[in-house]
N, C-alpha and C positions, 0 to 999 in steps of 0.2 A: 366620604366615610371608609378611613383605614379597619378593617377587622382583622386584629390581629392574633396569631394560633398561640401565642405566647406573651407574659406577663414582662421579659425584658424589652428596655428602651434601645438596647444597642445593636443596629438594624445596618442594611445595606440592600441596596438595589438588587434585583436578581432576574433579568429581563421580563418579560411581558407574558402574560398566560395569549390561549387560543381566540378571545375576543378584544385583545389589544390593550388591557389592564395591566399596570404597572404590578408586578410582584416584585416581594420581599423577602428578605433570608436576615435571620437572628442570630449574631456573630457567638451569641451564648451556645442558644441549646442548636444549633442548626434548623429549625422548621421555617417553613416559608408560607407565604400568605400572597393574596393579591390584592389590591388597594379595587375593591368590589364598589361601587356605587351604590348607596341606598336605594332600596324601594320606593321613594316618598311616594310614588301614585301610583303602587301596583303594577298593573299590565296595562297602563293608559298610555298612549304613544302621543304625547302631546309634550311642547318645549314647557320647561317648569315658569319658566317667566312668564309665558301667557296665562298659565294655572294658578299664578302667584295674582295675575290682574285682575282673572273671571273671579278670582275669590274676594279681593279686594272690593272689589265692584258689589258682588253680591255682601257684603258686610258694611257697605255705606249706602244700602237702600235702596241699589239697583235692581230691574227686575232679570231674571233667565234671559228673557228677549231682550232687554236692552245692552246686557252685558255680551250677548251671542255679536250685535250688530257692532259694538266695540272691539273685541276679542278678535272677531273673524272667526272662532271659536260653534260649532255644531252645538245646537241648544239642547238637544238629548246629552253630549259629550258635558256640559256644564254643569245641567242636571244631576250627572253620573257622578262626576267630580265634589259636587255639594254634599250628596250623598255619604260619600269616601270619606270624606276630613270629617263632614260634621259627625258620622257614627263613630270615626276615631276620637274626635274631641270630646262626643259624651263620655265615651269611656275613660280620658287619660283624665277629665273633671274629677269625674267619681273616685279614682285612685289619689289625684294630684290634691284636692282640697278634702283632708280628711283631720279631724284633733286640730280645727283652726282655731285659738284663742280667738273670740270674740266678746262684746259689753254690750251692743243693741243690737238684737236683730228686728227685721220687720217683714211680715210674710203677708203676699198679696197674690190676686187670681189677675190675669190678662186673658180677655175672652178673644177668643178667633173660630177658623172653621174651616172643616177639610172638605172642598165638594161643593157644598150646600150647606145651607142655612138648616136647625135642628128641627124647626117642623115641618121642612121638603123633605129632610132625613127621614124623619117618622112617618110622612106618608108615601113615601116608596117605600118603605121596608127596609131602607140602608141597616148595616151593623152598626159597631164600636169607631171601625175608620171613617165614617160621615158624620158632617154635623157639627157639634159644638166639640170647640177644644180647645181646653182653657191650660193657660203655662202659670204653674205654680213657682212664682218666686220667694226666695230667702237671700234677704240682703241684708249686707251688715253696714251700720249708719255710718260709723266712722272712717272703716277703710274703705267707703264703696264696691268691696267685692259681692260678688254672685257669689253667695254659700253652694246653695243646692238649686234644683230645678223640678220639676215635674210636668209629662204634659199627660192632660188624661179628661175626663168629665168632672165636672164642678159635684162632685157625691163623695160619700162617706171612704170610698177605696183608693182615691185619687189623695184626700186630704192625709190620709193615715199615710199611702206608702211617702208625699213631700215630709210628714214629721220625721217618719223613719229615716229619710236620707238627710232632714236638719241635723239628727243626735248622729250620724256619725260623721259628718263635716263639721259640726261644733264642740268645743269642749269649755270648759269650764261654767262659769258662775256669771249667767247674763240675763238680759231682761228681753222679752220678745212680744211683740205687737202683733196683733193680726186684727182682720175686718171681724164685723159681728160674724160672719157664717158660721152657723149651728155646727157645724161638724170640730169646729177647730179646738173645743175644750178637752172635747174627750180624743182624740186623737193626739195632743199632748199631753194628755193624761198618761198614755199607753206607752206613748214613745220618750219622750223627755225626762230627765233627771226632776227631782220634785223641788230641788233649790232653785231651779229656774224662774224667774219671776214673769208672771204673764198676765198681759192684761188685754180687753180686745177693745178697739173705738169702734161706736158702732154710728154709724149714719146715718139721720132720715132724711130721706130725698120726698120733694114734691112732687105734688099728682101730676101727670103730661097732660091732664084735661084741659080742654081750651087753647093747648099750645097750634101754633100754624104750621101746617105741609111743610115750610120751608125750615123749621126748627125743628121735627119729627126725629132728627139724627142728633141733635146735640143733648149734650148730658143733662139731665134734669139737676135743677140745683137744689143744692143741701140747706135744710132748713134746721138741722139742729147737730152736732156731733156727741155723744155720750162717753165718756172714760168709765171703762168698767173691769175695773181688778179683778184677773178669775183665781190668781194662783201666789203666793208669795208676796211680797213686798214691793211692787213696781213703783218704779220712782212716777210721781204723777206729770210732771215737767214733760220726762221723756214719752210721752202715752203717744205713738203718734203712727202715720204712715205713710205722711207723705213724702220721705226718702224714698220708697218704694213705688207709689206711685209715678213719681219722678224717672223711675227706673222703666216702669212701662211705657211711659212716651221716646225713651233711647229706641225701646227694642221695637216700637211700633213707627219709629223715622227708618230702624237701622235695618228691619228686616220686611222687604216691598211688600212678604204676602200679606202684613199683620195692617199695612195702610187700608183703612176704611174707604168703602164705594170706591174699589176698582176691580179688574178682573184679574188682578196679580193673585188672588189668593189659593192657596193650598190645594193640590187635585189629588195628591199624596198625603195618606198621614205620616208615612217613612219621610216622605219631604219635607212635611213640617217640621216634623221634630227634627231631623239633620241638618235645617236651615237654623232654627233656633240654638241648638249646638253649637253650629259656627260661630254665629255670632256672642255668643256670652264668652265664649272661650277666646275669641278677638276682643272684647270687652275687658275681660279680666287681666289678660297679659300682654295687649299690643296697644289698646288704646290709653292715651293720656288722660286721665279724668279732670275737668278743668278748677274741681273745688282744690283735690290735693297737690294738682301739679306734678301725679307719674301717676304709675298702673295700681288699679287696685291689687296686683299681687306683687308687686313690690313694695308697695304698701303695709301689705300683711305680711310680709315672711317671704311671701312663696317663690320669689323670682328675686335676683340683683340687679336686675335693667329691664329695662323695654323691649320685647321681642317683637321682632319683624314677623313677617307672614312665613317666610322661607323658614325660620325658628320654629314656629309654631308647627309648621308639615312635618319638619323634624324631629321635635318631642314627642308628638300625636303617633307621627310612625315608627318611631319604639317603643308604644306602651301597647 
């Protein structure tokens, strides 16, 4: 990318600098500048093509180890790349997705863990960064856009943080549906405008007694689902969390560390957060959604075309 020292368009070549980069000179004001490549990967000295391939593999459900075997890059290099770009994506999405006009928003949490299960973390005396790691997702039903997300525990603090992020990301009058988690009504009341129509879909699950050992990892059967208007006048036929729950499946398929019953789970909270941010930015801006036949960002007016991974790298590197 050419970084110009002036706003004039009339320029000419002006030799090269000591590093071999092309220099330019403005014909109007006489200022000079170099054609300095943008530091897409900071100080990481890996070919950009290999970095793109490694990121694509990670975002299509491959583990760091399998990505290392395919690309020839070291595992630690890929992990560092994932954290670098993932953190950039997290900051980028917070700034890019703001005050988006929406009509129907669904919020849900998807469970994961870092290091070990919560019971083991408690027994070993681990801190906040081990054990349960819930990813809260706010999903727009019509555009398929992930408006915002939050990684934390399934508690009051994380729910409140999630609803605050939603208040920054969405605007206008819309309908909100969550599951029956008890922290949602209060967090919604304190963070979202009063004109937001809000309802909960409370699912009642069957007990696990008598289930065979082979089926103990299967989801419990839903015995009933009760629609519960909480605030405003939500449309009864649109009280649903089915779309965000389908998005949870996308995450489990696209983020290897979220695949159940494997050894690819996250060992560090930082890596888990970065991998989630990387995938959701890729999902919003680079991946064609089968229902709307374009990317959620294009459908929402946040982009005018489907981005490539290189464009995602460039856009996030400048923010």
